[in-house]
MMTF fields as JSON, N, C-alpha, C and O atoms, coordinates in Angstrom:
{
  "mmtfVersion": "1.0.0",
  "mmtfProducer": "UNKNOWN",
  "numBonds": 263,
  "numAtoms": 264,
  "numGroups": 66,
  "numChains": 1,
  "numModels": 1,
  "chainsPerModel": [1],
  "groupsPerChain": [66],
  "chainIdList": ["A"],
  "bondAtomList": [4, 2, 8, 6, 12, 10, 16, 14, 20, 18, 24, 22, 28, 26, 32, 30, 36, 34, 40, 38, 44, 42, 48, 46, 52, 50, 56, 54, 60, 58, 64, 62, 68, 66, 72, 70, 76, 74, 80, 78, 84, 82, 88, 86, 92, 90, 96, 94, 100, 98, 104, 102, 108, 106, 112, 110, 116, 114, 120, 118, 124, 122, 128, 126, 132, 130, 136, 134, 140, 138, 144, 142, 148, 146, 152, 150, 156, 154, 160, 158, 164, 162, 168, 166, 172, 170, 176, 174, 180, 178, 184, 182, 188, 186, 192, 190, 196, 194, 200, 198, 204, 202, 208, 206, 212, 210, 216, 214, 220, 218, 224, 222, 228, 226, 232, 230, 236, 234, 240, 238, 244, 242, 248, 246, 252, 250, 256, 254, 260, 258],
  "bondOrderList": [1, 1, 1, 1, 1, 1, 1, 1, 1, 1, 1, 1, 1, 1, 1, 1, 1, 1, 1, 1, 1, 1, 1, 1, 1, 1, 1, 1, 1, 1, 1, 1, 1, 1, 1, 1, 1, 1, 1, 1, 1, 1, 1, 1, 1, 1, 1, 1, 1, 1, 1, 1, 1, 1, 1, 1, 1, 1, 1, 1, 1, 1, 1, 1, 1],
  "groupList": [{"groupName": "MET", "atomNameList": ["N", "CA", "C", "O"], "elementList": ["N", "C", "C", "O"], "formalChargeList": [0, 0, 0, 0], "bondAtomList": [1, 0, 2, 1, 3, 2], "bondOrderList": [1, 1, 2], "singleLetterCode": "M", "chemCompType": "L-PEPTIDE LINKING"}, {"groupName": "SER", "atomNameList": ["N", "CA", "C", "O"], "elementList": ["N", "C", "C", "O"], "formalChargeList": [0, 0, 0, 0], "bondAtomList": [1, 0, 2, 1, 3, 2], "bondOrderList": [1, 1, 2], "singleLetterCode": "S", "chemCompType": "L-PEPTIDE LINKING"}, {"groupName": "PHE", "atomNameList": ["N", "CA", "C", "O"], "elementList": ["N", "C", "C", "O"], "formalChargeList": [0, 0, 0, 0], "bondAtomList": [1, 0, 2, 1, 3, 2], "bondOrderList": [1, 1, 2], "singleLetterCode": "F", "chemCompType": "L-PEPTIDE LINKING"}, {"groupName": "GLN", "atomNameList": ["N", "CA", "C", "O"], "elementList": ["N", "C", "C", "O"], "formalChargeList": [0, 0, 0, 0], "bondAtomList": [1, 0, 2, 1, 3, 2], "bondOrderList": [1, 1, 2], "singleLetterCode": "Q", "chemCompType": "L-PEPTIDE LINKING"}, {"groupName": "LEU", "atomNameList": ["N", "CA", "C", "O"], "elementList": ["N", "C", "C", "O"], "formalChargeList": [0, 0, 0, 0], "bondAtomList": [1, 0, 2, 1, 3, 2], "bondOrderList": [1, 1, 2], "singleLetterCode": "L", "chemCompType": "L-PEPTIDE LINKING"}, {"groupName": "ASP", "atomNameList": ["N", "CA", "C", "O"], "elementList": ["N", "C", "C", "O"], "formalChargeList": [0, 0, 0, 0], "bondAtomList": [1, 0, 2, 1, 3, 2], "bondOrderList": [1, 1, 2], "singleLetterCode": "D", "chemCompType": "L-PEPTIDE LINKING"}, {"groupName": "ILE", "atomNameList": ["N", "CA", "C", "O"], "elementList": ["N", "C", "C", "O"], "formalChargeList": [0, 0, 0, 0], "bondAtomList": [1, 0, 2, 1, 3, 2], "bondOrderList": [1, 1, 2], "singleLetterCode": "I", "chemCompType": "L-PEPTIDE LINKING"}, {"groupName": "LYS", "atomNameList": ["N", "CA", "C", "O"], "elementList": ["N", "C", "C", "O"], "formalChargeList": [0, 0, 0, 0], "bondAtomList": [1, 0, 2, 1, 3, 2], "bondOrderList": [1, 1, 2], "singleLetterCode": "K", "chemCompType": "L-PEPTIDE LINKING"}, {"groupName": "VAL", "atomNameList": ["N", "CA", "C", "O"], "elementList": ["N", "C", "C", "O"], "formalChargeList": [0, 0, 0, 0], "bondAtomList": [1, 0, 2, 1, 3, 2], "bondOrderList": [1, 1, 2], "singleLetterCode": "V", "chemCompType": "L-PEPTIDE LINKING"}, {"groupName": "GLU", "atomNameList": ["N", "CA", "C", "O"], "elementList": ["N", "C", "C", "O"], "formalChargeList": [0, 0, 0, 0], "bondAtomList": [1, 0, 2, 1, 3, 2], "bondOrderList": [1, 1, 2], "singleLetterCode": "E", "chemCompType": "L-PEPTIDE LINKING"}, {"groupName": "ALA", "atomNameList": ["N", "CA", "C", "O"], "elementList": ["N", "C", "C", "O"], "formalChargeList": [0, 0, 0, 0], "bondAtomList": [1, 0, 2, 1, 3, 2], "bondOrderList": [1, 1, 2], "singleLetterCode": "A", "chemCompType": "L-PEPTIDE LINKING"}, {"groupName": "GLY", "atomNameList": ["N", "CA", "C", "O"], "elementList": ["N", "C", "C", "O"], "formalChargeList": [0, 0, 0, 0], "bondAtomList": [1, 0, 2, 1, 3, 2], "bondOrderList": [1, 1, 2], "singleLetterCode": "G", "chemCompType": "PEPTIDE LINKING"}, {"groupName": "THR", "atomNameList": ["N", "CA", "C", "O"], "elementList": ["N", "C", "C", "O"], "formalChargeList": [0, 0, 0, 0], "bondAtomList": [1, 0, 2, 1, 3, 2], "bondOrderList": [1, 1, 2], "singleLetterCode": "T", "chemCompType": "L-PEPTIDE LINKING"}, {"groupName": "PRO", "atomNameList": ["N", "CA", "C", "O"], "elementList": ["N", "C", "C", "O"], "formalChargeList": [0, 0, 0, 0], "bondAtomList": [1, 0, 2, 1, 3, 2], "bondOrderList": [1, 1, 2], "singleLetterCode": "P", "chemCompType": "L-PEPTIDE LINKING"}, {"groupName": "ASN", "atomNameList": ["N", "CA", "C", "O"], "elementList": ["N", "C", "C", "O"], "formalChargeList": [0, 0, 0, 0], "bondAtomList": [1, 0, 2, 1, 3, 2], "bondOrderList": [1, 1, 2], "singleLetterCode": "N", "chemCompType": "L-PEPTIDE LINKING"}, {"groupName": "TYR", "atomNameList": ["N", "CA", "C", "O"], "elementList": ["N", "C", "C", "O"], "formalChargeList": [0, 0, 0, 0], "bondAtomList": [1, 0, 2, 1, 3, 2], "bondOrderList": [1, 1, 2], "singleLetterCode": "Y", "chemCompType": "L-PEPTIDE LINKING"}, {"groupName": "HIS", "atomNameList": ["N", "CA", "C", "O"], "elementList": ["N", "C", "C", "O"], "formalChargeList": [0, 0, 0, 0], "bondAtomList": [1, 0, 2, 1, 3, 2], "bondOrderList": [1, 1, 2], "singleLetterCode": "H", "chemCompType": "L-PEPTIDE LINKING"}, {"groupName": "ARG", "atomNameList": ["N", "CA", "C", "O"], "elementList": ["N", "C", "C", "O"], "formalChargeList": [0, 0, 0, 0], "bondAtomList": [1, 0, 2, 1, 3, 2], "bondOrderList": [1, 1, 2], "singleLetterCode": "R", "chemCompType": "L-PEPTIDE LINKING"}],
  "groupTypeList": [0, 1, 2, 3, 4, 5, 4, 6, 7, 5, 7, 8, 9, 2, 2, 9, 10, 11, 12, 4, 13, 9, 4, 9, 7, 7, 6, 3, 8, 3, 6, 5, 14, 14, 3, 10, 4, 0, 4, 15, 8, 16, 3, 8, 3, 16, 3, 12, 8, 2, 12, 13, 9, 11, 17, 13, 15, 15, 12, 10, 1, 8, 16, 2, 7, 1],
  "groupIdList": [1, 2, 3, 4, 5, 6, 7, 8, 9, 10, 11, 12, 13, 14, 15, 16, 17, 18, 19, 20, 21, 22, 23, 24, 25, 26, 27, 28, 29, 30, 31, 32, 33, 34, 35, 36, 37, 38, 39, 40, 41, 42, 43, 44, 45, 46, 47, 48, 49, 50, 51, 52, 53, 54, 55, 56, 57, 58, 59, 60, 61, 62, 63, 64, 65, 66],
  "secStructList": [7, 7, 7, 7, 7, 7, 7, 7, 7, 3, 3, 3, 3, 3, 3, 3, 3, 1, 1, 2, 2, 2, 2, 2, 2, 2, 2, 2, 2, 2, 2, 2, 2, 2, 2, 6, 6, 6, 7, 3, 3, 3, 3, 3, 3, 3, 3, 3, 3, 3, 7, 6, 6, 1, 7, 3, 3, 3, 3, 3, 3, 3, 3, 3, 3, 7],
  "xCoordList": [35.942, 37.37, 37.03, 36.491, 37.377, 37.318, 38.522, 39.554, 38.39, 39.467, 39.278, 38.23, 40.414, 40.377, 41.57, 42.756, 41.008, 42.153, 42.294, 41.34, 43.674, 43.99, 44.883, 45.959, 44.605, 45.235, 46.503, 46.417, 47.839, 49.261, 48.929, 48.708, 48.942, 48.871, 50.308, 50.556, 51.261, 52.786, 53.789, 53.506, 54.911, 55.877, 56.842, 56.662, 58.202, 59.339, 60.266, 60.225, 61.129, 62.229, 63.388, 63.393, 64.666, 65.933, 66.573, 66.532, 67.3, 68.329, 69.649, 70.053, 70.493, 71.989, 72.483, 71.971, 73.207, 74.292, 75.672, 76.075, 76.313, 77.629, 77.801, 78.733, 76.548, 76.531, 75.092, 74.124, 75.197, 73.779, 72.722, 71.538, 73.072, 72.244, 71.736, 70.643, 72.549, 72.133, 70.907, 69.773, 71.242, 70.492, 69.154, 68.181, 69.145, 67.977, 67.237, 66.019, 67.827, 66.732, 66.087, 64.963, 66.834, 66.408, 65.419, 64.684, 65.166, 64.037, 62.852, 61.714, 63.158, 62.232, 61.634, 60.408, 62.218, 61.554, 60.535, 59.366, 60.927, 60.027, 58.832, 57.719, 59.383, 57.932, 57.105, 55.946, 57.446, 56.382, 55.845, 54.615, 56.347, 55.566, 54.8, 53.819, 55.079, 54.368, 53.305, 52.359, 52.959, 51.84, 50.927, 49.769, 51.025, 50.226, 49.536, 48.488, 49.925, 49.463, 48.764, 48.41, 48.739, 48.371, 49.153, 48.533, 50.508, 51.141, 52.375, 53.101, 52.376, 52.958, 54.303, 54.386, 55.099, 56.113, 55.886, 55.349, 56.34, 56.11, 57.32, 57.512, 58.157, 59.355, 60.714, 60.696, 61.819, 63.1, 63.95, 63.71, 64.964, 66.188, 67.489, 67.473, 68.351, 69.459, 70.911, 71.055, 71.671, 73.054, 74.19, 73.973, 75.35, 76.341, 77.55, 77.827, 78.369, 79.711, 80.525, 80.129, 81.912, 82.805, 83.385, 83.556, 83.687, 84.29, 85.821, 86.44, 86.3, 87.998, 88.565, 89.523, 88.338, 89.008, 88.81, 89.295, 87.986, 87.671, 86.578, 86.416, 85.829, 84.869, 83.444, 83.273, 82.573, 81.371, 80.403, 80.275, 79.528, 78.541, 77.356, 77.447, 76.275, 74.83, 73.975, 74.002, 73.132, 72.092, 70.977, 71.049, 69.687, 68.282, 67.491, 67.591, 66.456, 64.947, 64.121, 64.426, 62.862, 62.017, 60.708, 60.562, 59.713, 58.61, 57.356, 57.237, 56.501, 55.406, 54.212, 54.225, 53.363, 51.983, 50.789, 50.846, 49.783, 48.68, 47.906, 46.815],
  "yCoordList": [2.035, 1.385, 0.183, 0.28, -0.93, -2.261, -2.848, -2.556, -3.665, -4.398, -6.062, -6.671, -6.433, -8.063, -8.544, -8.278, -9.305, -10.072, -11.673, -12.448, -11.995, -12.96, -13.858, -13.349, -15.23, -15.912, -16.32, -16.629, -16.317, -16.899, -18.471, -18.848, -19.143, -20.847, -21.377, -22.221, -20.872, -21.231, -20.21, -19.084, -20.347, -19.144, -20.028, -20.985, -19.688, -20.4, -19.296, -18.214, -19.543, -18.412, -19.289, -20.508, -18.273, -18.725, -17.986, -16.756, -18.801, -18.339, -18.726, -19.769, -17.846, -18.126, -17.633, -16.703, -18.098, -17.747, -18.334, -19.124, -17.93, -18.149, -19.527, -20.322, -19.629, -20.729, -21.207, -20.629, -22.339, -23.209, -22.615, -22.509, -22.311, -21.701, -20.354, -20.034, -19.335, -18.19, -18.592, -18.162, -19.514, -20.112, -20.618, -20.379, -21.39, -21.915, -20.563, -20.487, -19.666, -18.461, -17.685, -17.204, -17.548, -16.72, -17.71, -17.091, -18.912, -19.613, -19.756, -19.854, -19.769, -19.729, -18.437, -18.418, -17.366, -15.83, -15.981, -15.707, -16.444, -16.595, -17.642, -17.511, -18.741, -19.646, -18.813, -18.707, -18.166, -17.198, -16.233, -16.27, -15.431, -14.766, -15.244, -14.61, -16.232, -16.95, -17.397, -17.363, -17.889, -18.671, -17.566, -17.981, -16.065, -15.25, -15.17, -14.525, -15.72, -15.696, -17.207, -17.546, -17.786, -19.145, -19.977, -20.577, -20.072, -20.791, -21.315, -20.663, -22.838, -23.603, -24.536, -24.693, -25.006, -25.568, -26.91, -27.813, -27.003, -28.274, -28.757, -29.968, -28.049, -28.872, -27.981, -26.821, -28.42, -27.551, -28.468, -29.67, -27.81, -28.277, -27.448, -26.218, -28.022, -27.348, -27.806, -28.99, -27.203, -27.318, -26.797, -25.727, -27.377, -26.842, -26.839, -27.932, -25.719, -25.467, -24.926, -24.65, -24.77, -24.619, -23.275, -23.387, -22.099, -21.056, -21.253, -22.236, -20.548, -20.715, -20.739, -21.511, -20.228, -20.209, -21.183, -21.133, -22.205, -23.654, -23.169, -23.937, -22.128, -22.056, -22.879, -22.953, -23.416, -23.773, -22.766, -21.929, -22.585, -21.574, -22.292, -23.129, -22.192, -22.729, -22.074, -20.845, -22.785, -22.441, -23.105, -24.254, -22.466, -23.281, -22.696, -21.49, -23.606, -23.121, -23.729, -24.824, -23.089, -23.371, -23.113, -22.042, -24.341, -24.134, -24.024, -24.954, -23.178, -22.664, -22.944, -22.504, -23.537, -24.024, -23.745, -24.151, -23.249, -23.076, -24.314, -24.303],
  "zCoordList": [-6.304, -6.193, -5.328, -4.225, -5.895, -5.0, -4.824, -5.428, -4.007, -3.261, -3.814, -4.027, -3.926, -4.257, -3.551, -3.747, -2.692, -1.871, -2.376, -2.448, -2.707, -3.016, -2.131, -1.817, -1.627, -0.584, -1.377, -2.565, -0.619, -1.037, -0.611, 0.54, -1.578, -1.551, -1.371, -0.509, -2.196, -2.07, -1.758, -2.166, -1.119, -1.083, -0.784, -0.03, -1.507, -1.115, -0.716, -1.3, 0.293, 0.82, 0.825, 0.999, 0.547, 0.657, 1.644, 1.651, 2.675, 3.43, 3.558, 3.044, 4.311, 4.283, 5.523, 6.146, 5.772, 7.272, 7.279, 6.425, 8.219, 8.675, 9.515, 9.407, 10.479, 11.47, 11.315, 10.821, 11.832, 11.717, 12.835, 12.515, 13.871, 14.751, 14.443, 14.912, 13.541, 13.059, 12.105, 12.316, 10.959, 10.363, 10.626, 9.911, 11.773, 12.225, 12.777, 12.621, 13.316, 13.784, 12.682, 12.824, 11.51, 10.649, 9.999, 9.229, 10.033, 9.569, 10.435, 9.974, 11.824, 12.936, 12.834, 12.937, 12.656, 12.461, 11.488, 11.76, 10.247, 9.135, 9.113, 8.604, 9.82, 10.204, 10.973, 10.573, 12.035, 12.868, 11.887, 11.853, 11.127, 10.202, 9.27, 8.88, 8.859, 7.814, 8.402, 7.616, 9.643, 10.476, 10.493, 10.551, 10.458, 10.474, 9.353, 9.362, 8.327, 6.796, 6.257, 5.128, 7.291, 7.26, 6.286, 5.408, 6.366, 5.639, 6.56, 7.31, 6.232, 7.019, 6.482, 5.264, 7.142, 6.262, 5.74, 6.382, 4.49, 3.686, 3.443, 3.553, 3.139, 2.861, 3.163, 2.751, 3.813, 4.156, 3.132, 3.019, 2.392, 1.9, 2.457, 2.461, 2.817, 3.072, 2.632, 2.329, 2.593, 1.782, 2.65, 3.218, 2.838, 3.343, 2.404, 1.91, 2.054, 1.303, 2.355, 3.488, 1.82, 2.48, 1.745, 0.531, 2.309, 1.8, 1.281, 1.689, 0.593, 0.074, 1.53, 1.567, 2.606, 3.65, 4.631, 5.762, 4.126, 4.886, 5.865, 6.813, 5.853, 6.907, 6.121, 4.904, 7.139, 6.607, 6.311, 7.205, 5.074, 4.986, 4.753, 3.855, 5.313, 5.271, 4.458, 4.407, 3.74, 2.852, 3.087, 3.522, 2.827, 3.19, 2.298, 2.073, 1.572, 0.941, 1.732, 2.206, 2.029, 3.003, 1.955, 1.366, 1.802, 1.023, 1.917, 2.714, 1.943, 2.858, 1.935, 0.786, 2.321, 1.947, 2.584, 3.745, 2.332, 2.943, 3.073, 3.642]
}
């Protein structure tokens, strides 16, 4: 039996939340988790849309690279 370890070079994660502080908290938790894998933030894209009730809804995609 042999083990082969491959490094993760790129990773894209998507986040969504009802408030901006909640979205920031989710992203920060994953940034801390991915630093253990030696992945760092390369790019962040975010968007705000409004629900039919008129409330904002926040989404973000974060690209991590080694």
